[in-house]
N, CA, C and O atoms as a GROMACS GRO file, in nm:
protein
  400
    1MET      N    1   0.086  -0.118   0.000
    1MET     CA    2   0.000   0.000   0.000
    1MET      C    3   0.090   0.123   0.000
    1MET      O    4   0.176   0.137   0.087
    2ASN      N    5   0.070   0.213  -0.097
    2ASN     CA    6   0.154   0.332  -0.099
    2ASN      C    7   0.105   0.433   0.004
    2ASN      O    8  -0.004   0.418   0.060
    3SER      N    9   0.185   0.538   0.030
    3SER     CA   10   0.156   0.632   0.138
    3SER      C   11   0.026   0.710   0.117
    3SER      O   12  -0.034   0.756   0.215
    4SER      N   13  -0.020   0.727  -0.007
    4SER     CA   14  -0.143   0.801  -0.030
    4SER      C   15  -0.267   0.719   0.004
    4SER      O   16  -0.376   0.774   0.019
    5ASN      N   17  -0.252   0.587   0.016
    5ASN     CA   18  -0.366   0.500   0.048
    5ASN      C   19  -0.371   0.459   0.194
    5ASN      O   20  -0.459   0.382   0.233
    6ILE      N   21  -0.279   0.508   0.275
    6ILE     CA   22  -0.280   0.473   0.418
    6ILE      C   23  -0.397   0.542   0.484
    6ILE      O   24  -0.414   0.663   0.472
    7ARG      N   25  -0.475   0.465   0.554
    7ARG     CA   26  -0.593   0.519   0.621
    7ARG      C   27  -0.564   0.529   0.771
    7ARG      O   28  -0.585   0.434   0.846
    8ASP      N   29  -0.515   0.645   0.811
    8ASP     CA   30  -0.482   0.662   0.952
    8ASP      C   31  -0.571   0.768   1.019
    8ASP      O   32  -0.539   0.815   1.128
    9HIS      N   33  -0.681   0.804   0.955
    9HIS     CA   34  -0.776   0.898   1.014
    9HIS      C   35  -0.907   0.825   1.039
    9HIS      O   36  -0.949   0.741   0.960
   10LEU      N   37  -0.970   0.858   1.150
   10LEU     CA   38  -1.093   0.792   1.191
   10LEU      C   39  -1.206   0.894   1.194
   10LEU      O   40  -1.191   1.003   1.249
   11LEU      N   41  -1.318   0.859   1.134
   11LEU     CA   42  -1.437   0.944   1.136
   11LEU      C   43  -1.537   0.879   1.230
   11LEU      O   44  -1.574   0.762   1.213
   12ARG      N   45  -1.580   0.956   1.328
   12ARG     CA   46  -1.676   0.903   1.424
   12ARG      C   47  -1.801   0.990   1.416
   12ARG      O   48  -1.792   1.111   1.437
   13ILE      N   49  -1.915   0.931   1.386
   13ILE     CA   50  -2.039   1.008   1.371
   13ILE      C   51  -2.150   0.946   1.455
   13ILE      O   52  -2.146   0.828   1.489
   14ARG      N   53  -2.248   1.027   1.487
   14ARG     CA   54  -2.366   0.978   1.559
   14ARG      C   55  -2.478   0.954   1.459
   14ARG      O   56  -2.502   1.037   1.370
   15LEU      N   57  -2.546   0.842   1.472
   15LEU     CA   58  -2.658   0.807   1.386
   15LEU      C   59  -2.776   0.766   1.472
   15LEU      O   60  -2.758   0.714   1.582
   16SER      N   61  -2.895   0.788   1.422
   16SER     CA   62  -3.013   0.733   1.488
   16SER      C   63  -3.017   0.583   1.459
   16SER      O   64  -2.943   0.534   1.373
   17GLN      N   65  -3.102   0.512   1.530
   17GLN     CA   66  -3.115   0.368   1.505
   17GLN      C   67  -3.160   0.343   1.362
   17GLN      O   68  -3.112   0.250   1.296
   18ALA      N   69  -3.252   0.425   1.313
   18ALA     CA   70  -3.302   0.409   1.175
   18ALA      C   71  -3.191   0.434   1.073
   18ALA      O   72  -3.179   0.362   0.974
   19GLU      N   73  -3.109   0.537   1.097
   19GLU     CA   74  -3.000   0.568   1.005
   19GLU      C   75  -2.896   0.456   1.004
   19GLU      O   76  -2.845   0.419   0.899
   20LEU      N   77  -2.866   0.403   1.123
   20LEU     CA   78  -2.769   0.293   1.131
   20LEU      C   79  -2.823   0.170   1.057
   20LEU      O   80  -2.750   0.105   0.983
   21CYS      N   81  -2.950   0.139   1.076
   21CYS     CA   82  -3.010   0.025   1.006
   21CYS      C   83  -3.006   0.045   0.855
   21CYS      O   84  -2.980  -0.049   0.779
   22GLN      N   85  -3.032   0.167   0.812
   22GLN     CA   86  -3.028   0.196   0.668
   22GLN      C   87  -2.885   0.180   0.615
   22GLN      O   88  -2.866   0.121   0.508
   23LEU      N   89  -2.786   0.230   0.687
   23LEU     CA   90  -2.646   0.216   0.646
   23LEU      C   91  -2.605   0.069   0.640
   23LEU      O   92  -2.541   0.026   0.544
   24GLU      N   93  -2.642  -0.006   0.743
   24GLU     CA   94  -2.609  -0.149   0.745
   24GLU      C   95  -2.677  -0.224   0.631
   24GLU      O   96  -2.616  -0.311   0.570
   25ALA      N   97  -2.802  -0.190   0.602
   25ALA     CA   98  -2.874  -0.257   0.494
   25ALA      C   99  -2.811  -0.227   0.359
   25ALA      O  100  -2.797  -0.316   0.275
   26LEU      N  101  -2.772  -0.101   0.338
   26LEU     CA  102  -2.708  -0.064   0.211
   26LEU      C  103  -2.574  -0.137   0.194
   26LEU      O  104  -2.544  -0.188   0.086
   27ALA      N  105  -2.496  -0.141   0.301
   27ALA     CA  106  -2.366  -0.208   0.295
   27ALA      C  107  -2.384  -0.358   0.271
   27ALA      O  108  -2.313  -0.418   0.191
   28SER      N  109  -2.480  -0.416   0.342
   28SER     CA  110  -2.505  -0.559   0.327
   28SER      C  111  -2.551  -0.593   0.186
   28SER      O  112  -2.505  -0.690   0.126
   29LYS      N  113  -2.641  -0.512   0.133
   29LYS     CA  114  -2.692  -0.534  -0.003
   29LYS      C  115  -2.579  -0.526  -0.106
   29LYS      O  116  -2.578  -0.600  -0.204
   30ALA      N  117  -2.484  -0.433  -0.082
   30ALA     CA  118  -2.372  -0.416  -0.175
   30ALA      C  119  -2.260  -0.517  -0.149
   30ALA      O  120  -2.167  -0.529  -0.228
   31GLY      N  121  -2.269  -0.589  -0.036
   31GLY     CA  122  -2.166  -0.687  -0.003
   31GLY      C  123  -2.035  -0.624   0.041
   31GLY      O  124  -1.927  -0.680   0.019
   32ILE      N  125  -2.044  -0.507   0.105
   32ILE     CA  126  -1.924  -0.437   0.152
   32ILE      C  127  -1.944  -0.392   0.296
   32ILE      O  128  -2.055  -0.400   0.350
   33THR      N  129  -1.836  -0.346   0.358
   33THR     CA  130  -1.847  -0.297   0.495
   33THR      C  131  -1.907  -0.156   0.494
   33THR      O  132  -1.914  -0.090   0.391
   34LYS      N  133  -1.950  -0.112   0.613
   34LYS     CA  134  -2.002   0.025   0.626
   34LYS      C  135  -1.895   0.126   0.589
   34LYS      O  136  -1.925   0.227   0.526
   35SER      N  137  -1.773   0.102   0.629
   35SER     CA  138  -1.663   0.193   0.596
   35SER      C  139  -1.642   0.202   0.446
   35SER      O  140  -1.624   0.311   0.390
   36GLU      N  141  -1.645   0.086   0.380
   36GLU     CA  142  -1.628   0.086   0.234
   36GLU      C  143  -1.742   0.162   0.167
   36GLU      O  144  -1.722   0.233   0.068
   37LEU      N  145  -1.863   0.146   0.221
   37LEU     CA  146  -1.978   0.216   0.165
   37LEU      C  147  -1.959   0.367   0.175
   37LEU      O  148  -1.983   0.440   0.079
   38VAL      N  149  -1.916   0.414   0.290
   38VAL     CA  150  -1.894   0.558   0.309
   38VAL      C  151  -1.782   0.606   0.217
   38VAL      O  152  -1.797   0.709   0.150
   39ARG      N  153  -1.671   0.534   0.213
   39ARG     CA  154  -1.559   0.573   0.125
   39ARG      C  155  -1.601   0.574  -0.021
   39ARG      O  156  -1.561   0.662  -0.097
   40ASP      N  157  -1.683   0.477  -0.060
   40ASP     CA  158  -1.731   0.468  -0.198
   40ASP      C  159  -1.812   0.592  -0.239
   40ASP      O  160  -1.812   0.631  -0.356
   41HIS      N  161  -1.880   0.651  -0.143
   41HIS     CA  162  -1.970   0.762  -0.175
   41HIS      C  163  -1.907   0.900  -0.158
   41HIS      O  164  -1.973   1.001  -0.182
   42ILE      N  165  -1.781   0.906  -0.119
   42ILE     CA  166  -1.713   1.034  -0.109
   42ILE      C  167  -1.703   1.093  -0.250
   42ILE      O  168  -1.657   1.027  -0.343
   43GLY      N  169  -1.746   1.215  -0.263
   43GLY     CA  170  -1.742   1.282  -0.393
   43GLY      C  171  -1.861   1.252  -0.483
   43GLY      O  172  -1.874   1.310  -0.590
   44GLN      N  173  -1.948   1.162  -0.440
   44GLN     CA  174  -2.063   1.126  -0.522
   44GLN      C  175  -2.194   1.178  -0.465
   44GLN      O  176  -2.300   1.157  -0.523
   45THR      N  177  -2.186   1.246  -0.352
   45THR     CA  178  -2.308   1.296  -0.290
   45THR      C  179  -2.336   1.439  -0.333
   45THR      O  180  -2.244   1.514  -0.367
   46LYS      N  181  -2.461   1.476  -0.331
   46LYS     CA  182  -2.502   1.611  -0.368
   46LYS      C  183  -2.519   1.691  -0.238
   46LYS      O  184  -2.592   1.650  -0.148
   47ILE      N  185  -2.450   1.803  -0.231
   47ILE     CA  186  -2.459   1.888  -0.114
   47ILE      C  187  -2.577   1.983  -0.133
   47ILE      O  188  -2.582   2.058  -0.231
   48ASN      N  189  -2.672   1.980  -0.040
   48ASN     CA  190  -2.793   2.059  -0.054
   48ASN      C  191  -2.780   2.201   0.000
   48ASN      O  192  -2.865   2.286  -0.030
   49ASN      N  193  -2.677   2.229   0.078
   49ASN     CA  194  -2.667   2.362   0.137
   49ASN      C  195  -2.560   2.447   0.069
   49ASN      O  196  -2.497   2.532   0.133
   50ASP      N  197  -2.541   2.426  -0.060
   50ASP     CA  198  -2.447   2.505  -0.139
   50ASP      C  199  -2.496   2.649  -0.145
   50ASP      O  200  -2.611   2.672  -0.182
   51PRO      N  201  -2.412   2.748  -0.112
   51PRO     CA  202  -2.455   2.889  -0.114
   51PRO      C  203  -2.511   2.934  -0.249
   51PRO      O  204  -2.606   3.012  -0.253
   52ALA      N  205  -2.454   2.886  -0.357
   52ALA     CA  206  -2.505   2.923  -0.490
   52ALA      C  207  -2.647   2.871  -0.509
   52ALA      O  208  -2.732   2.940  -0.565
   53ASN      N  209  -2.673   2.748  -0.463
   53ASN     CA  210  -2.808   2.693  -0.473
   53ASN      C  211  -2.906   2.771  -0.387
   53ASN      O  212  -3.020   2.796  -0.428
   54ARG      N  213  -2.862   2.810  -0.266
   54ARG     CA  214  -2.949   2.887  -0.179
   54ARG      C  215  -2.987   3.020  -0.243
   54ARG      O  216  -3.103   3.061  -0.239
   55GLU      N  217  -2.889   3.086  -0.303
   55GLU     CA  218  -2.915   3.214  -0.369
   55GLU      C  219  -3.013   3.196  -0.485
   55GLU      O  220  -3.103   3.278  -0.505
   56ARG      N  221  -2.995   3.089  -0.562
   56ARG     CA  222  -3.087   3.059  -0.672
   56ARG      C  223  -3.229   3.036  -0.621
   56ARG      O  224  -3.326   3.082  -0.681
   57LEU      N  225  -3.240   2.964  -0.510
   57LEU     CA  226  -3.372   2.937  -0.453
   57LEU      C  227  -3.438   3.065  -0.403
   57LEU      O  228  -3.559   3.081  -0.417
   58VAL      N  229  -3.360   3.155  -0.346
   58VAL     CA  230  -3.414   3.284  -0.302
   58VAL      C  231  -3.468   3.361  -0.420
   58VAL      O  232  -3.578   3.416  -0.416
   59ILE      N  233  -3.389   3.367  -0.528
   59ILE     CA  234  -3.431   3.439  -0.649
   59ILE      C  235  -3.557   3.376  -0.707
   59ILE      O  236  -3.651   3.447  -0.743
   60LEU      N  237  -3.559   3.244  -0.717
   60LEU     CA  238  -3.676   3.176  -0.771
   60LEU      C  239  -3.798   3.197  -0.683
   60LEU      O  240  -3.910   3.208  -0.734
   61GLY      N  241  -3.779   3.204  -0.552
   61GLY     CA  242  -3.890   3.232  -0.460
   61GLY      C  243  -3.949   3.370  -0.484
   61GLY      O  244  -4.071   3.387  -0.483
   62ARG      N  245  -3.861   3.468  -0.506
   62ARG     CA  246  -3.910   3.603  -0.535
   62ARG      C  247  -3.984   3.607  -0.669
   62ARG      O  248  -4.090   3.669  -0.680
   63ILE      N  249  -3.929   3.539  -0.769
   63ILE     CA  250  -3.994   3.534  -0.900
   63ILE      C  251  -4.131   3.468  -0.886
   63ILE      O  252  -4.229   3.515  -0.944
   64ASN      N  253  -4.138   3.361  -0.809
   64ASN     CA  254  -4.264   3.290  -0.789
   64ASN      C  255  -4.367   3.382  -0.724
   64ASN      O  256  -4.483   3.383  -0.767
   65ALA      N  257  -4.327   3.457  -0.623
   65ALA     CA  258  -4.421   3.549  -0.557
   65ALA      C  259  -4.472   3.654  -0.655
   65ALA      O  260  -4.591   3.685  -0.656
   66ASN      N  261  -4.383   3.707  -0.736
   66ASN     CA  262  -4.424   3.807  -0.836
   66ASN      C  263  -4.518   3.747  -0.938
   66ASN      O  264  -4.617   3.810  -0.977
   67LEU      N  265  -4.488   3.626  -0.983
   67LEU     CA  266  -4.574   3.561  -1.082
   67LEU      C  267  -4.713   3.533  -1.025
   67LEU      O  268  -4.813   3.543  -1.096
   68GLN      N  269  -4.718   3.498  -0.897
   68GLN     CA  270  -4.849   3.475  -0.835
   68GLN      C  271  -4.931   3.603  -0.830
   68GLN      O  272  -5.052   3.601  -0.853
   69GLN      N  273  -4.865   3.715  -0.799
   69GLN     CA  274  -4.934   3.844  -0.798
   69GLN      C  275  -4.986   3.879  -0.938
   69GLN      O  276  -5.098   3.926  -0.954
   70ILE      N  277  -4.903   3.855  -1.038
   70ILE     CA  278  -4.943   3.884  -1.176
   70ILE      C  279  -5.059   3.794  -1.217
   70ILE      O  280  -5.154   3.840  -1.279
   71ALA      N  281  -5.050   3.667  -1.183
   71ALA     CA  282  -5.158   3.573  -1.219
   71ALA      C  283  -5.289   3.616  -1.153
   71ALA      O  284  -5.394   3.609  -1.216
   72ARG      N  285  -5.283   3.659  -1.027
   72ARG     CA  286  -5.403   3.707  -0.959
   72ARG      C  287  -5.461   3.828  -1.032
   72ARG      O  288  -5.582   3.838  -1.051
   73TRP      N  289  -5.373   3.920  -1.074
   73TRP     CA  290  -5.417   4.038  -1.147
   73TRP      C  291  -5.485   3.999  -1.278
   73TRP      O  292  -5.590   4.053  -1.314
   74VAL      N  293  -5.422   3.905  -1.350
   74VAL     CA  294  -5.478   3.861  -1.479
   74VAL      C  295  -5.618   3.805  -1.460
   74VAL      O  296  -5.707   3.832  -1.541
   75HIS      N  297  -5.639   3.727  -1.354
   75HIS     CA  298  -5.771   3.666  -1.331
   75HIS      C  299  -5.875   3.770  -1.290
   75HIS      O  300  -5.994   3.751  -1.315
   76GLU      N  301  -5.831   3.879  -1.226
   76GLU     CA  302  -5.925   3.980  -1.178
   76GLU      C  303  -5.953   4.089  -1.282
   76GLU      O  304  -6.052   4.161  -1.269
   77THR      N  305  -5.869   4.102  -1.383
   77THR     CA  306  -5.881   4.210  -1.481
   77THR      C  307  -5.989   4.178  -1.583
   77THR      O  308  -6.007   4.064  -1.625
   78LYS      N  309  -6.061   4.283  -1.621
   78LYS     CA  310  -6.172   4.263  -1.714
   78LYS      C  311  -6.135   4.298  -1.859
   78LYS      O  312  -6.206   4.258  -1.951
   79THR      N  313  -6.025   4.371  -1.880
   79THR     CA  314  -5.992   4.412  -2.016
   79THR      C  315  -5.898   4.311  -2.081
   79THR      O  316  -5.788   4.288  -2.031
   80PRO      N  317  -5.940   4.251  -2.192
   80PRO     CA  318  -5.859   4.148  -2.258
   80PRO      C  319  -5.728   4.202  -2.315
   80PRO      O  320  -5.630   4.129  -2.323
   81ILE      N  321  -5.726   4.328  -2.355
   81ILE     CA  322  -5.603   4.384  -2.414
   81ILE      C  323  -5.492   4.388  -2.311
   81ILE      O  324  -5.379   4.347  -2.340
   82GLU      N  325  -5.521   4.437  -2.191
   82GLU     CA  326  -5.420   4.441  -2.085
   82GLU      C  327  -5.376   4.300  -2.046
   82GLU      O  328  -5.257   4.275  -2.027
   83THR      N  329  -5.472   4.211  -2.036
   83THR     CA  330  -5.440   4.073  -2.000
   83THR      C  331  -5.349   4.010  -2.104
   83THR      O  332  -5.255   3.939  -2.068
   84THR      N  333  -5.374   4.034  -2.231
   84THR     CA  334  -5.292   3.980  -2.338
   84THR      C  335  -5.149   4.034  -2.329
   84THR      O  336  -5.053   3.959  -2.346
   85ALA      N  337  -5.135   4.162  -2.301
   85ALA     CA  338  -5.002   4.222  -2.287
   85ALA      C  339  -4.926   4.159  -2.171
   85ALA      O  340  -4.808   4.127  -2.183
   86VAL      N  341  -4.993   4.141  -2.059
   86VAL     CA  342  -4.929   4.081  -1.942
   86VAL      C  343  -4.890   3.937  -1.973
   86VAL      O  344  -4.780   3.893  -1.937
   87LEU      N  345  -4.977   3.864  -2.038
   87LEU     CA  346  -4.947   3.725  -2.071
   87LEU      C  347  -4.826   3.714  -2.163
   87LEU      O  348  -4.745   3.622  -2.149
   88SER      N  349  -4.812   3.807  -2.257
   88SER     CA  350  -4.694   3.803  -2.345
   88SER      C  351  -4.566   3.828  -2.264
   88SER      O  352  -4.462   3.768  -2.293
   89HIS      N  353  -4.574   3.916  -2.164
   89HIS     CA  354  -4.457   3.939  -2.077
   89HIS      C  355  -4.428   3.815  -1.992
   89HIS      O  356  -4.312   3.781  -1.969
   90LEU      N  357  -4.533   3.749  -1.948
   90LEU     CA  358  -4.514   3.627  -1.868
   90LEU      C  359  -4.445   3.518  -1.951
   90LEU      O  360  -4.360   3.445  -1.900
   91ILE      N  361  -4.481   3.507  -2.076
   91ILE     CA  362  -4.418   3.408  -2.164
   91ILE      C  363  -4.270   3.439  -2.180
   91ILE      O  364  -4.187   3.349  -2.180
   92ALA      N  365  -4.238   3.568  -2.194
   92ALA     CA  366  -4.098   3.609  -2.205
   92ALA      C  367  -4.022   3.576  -2.077
   92ALA      O  368  -3.908   3.529  -2.081
   93LEU      N  369  -4.087   3.600  -1.962
   93LEU     CA  370  -4.024   3.566  -1.834
   93LEU      C  371  -4.001   3.416  -1.822
   93LEU      O  372  -3.896   3.372  -1.773
   94GLU      N  373  -4.098   3.339  -1.865
   94GLU     CA  374  -4.085   3.193  -1.860
   94GLU      C  375  -3.963   3.147  -1.939
   94GLU      O  376  -3.890   3.058  -1.895
   95ARG      N  377  -3.942   3.207  -2.053
   95ARG     CA  378  -3.825   3.171  -2.135
   95ARG      C  379  -3.695   3.205  -2.061
   95ARG      O  380  -3.599   3.128  -2.062
   96GLU      N  381  -3.693   3.323  -1.998
   96GLU     CA  382  -3.573   3.363  -1.925
   96GLU      C  383  -3.546   3.271  -1.807
   96GLU      O  384  -3.431   3.234  -1.781
   97ILE      N  385  -3.651   3.235  -1.735
   97ILE     CA  386  -3.636   3.148  -1.618
   97ILE      C  387  -3.587   3.010  -1.659
   97ILE      O  388  -3.506   2.950  -1.589
   98SER      N  389  -3.634   2.961  -1.772
   98SER     CA  390  -3.591   2.827  -1.817
   98SER      C  391  -3.443   2.824  -1.850
   98SER      O  392  -3.383   2.717  -1.853
   99GLU      N  393  -3.384   2.941  -1.875
   99GLU     CA  394  -3.242   2.949  -1.905
   99GLU      C  395  -3.156   2.950  -1.779
   99GLU      O  396  -3.034   2.932  -1.787
  100LEU      N  397  -3.220   2.970  -1.662
  100LEU     CA  398  -3.143   2.968  -1.537
  100LEU      C  399  -3.092   2.833  -1.515
  100LEU      O  400  -3.024   2.808  -1.415
   0.00000   0.00000   0.00000
């Protein structure tokens, strides 16, 4: 074993009984140890608290609130010309959002 593969660090974590059972079941199903399962998944997990993702979610939340206000206005408005103009802007916004 070369020096880059020496495993001399220990990770100790707390798990609930359900989490431990899930980890053991996954390892057993794969035919590997719990340690091998954890090592196998390093770099393959998706981090949900990425600051860039949080910022995107904040922006999308604001856009969603604005779109809801516009949709409410469209349903309450009686003039078809104004409604058509707003709907064309909404379609343009939809295209921009899909590019995010």
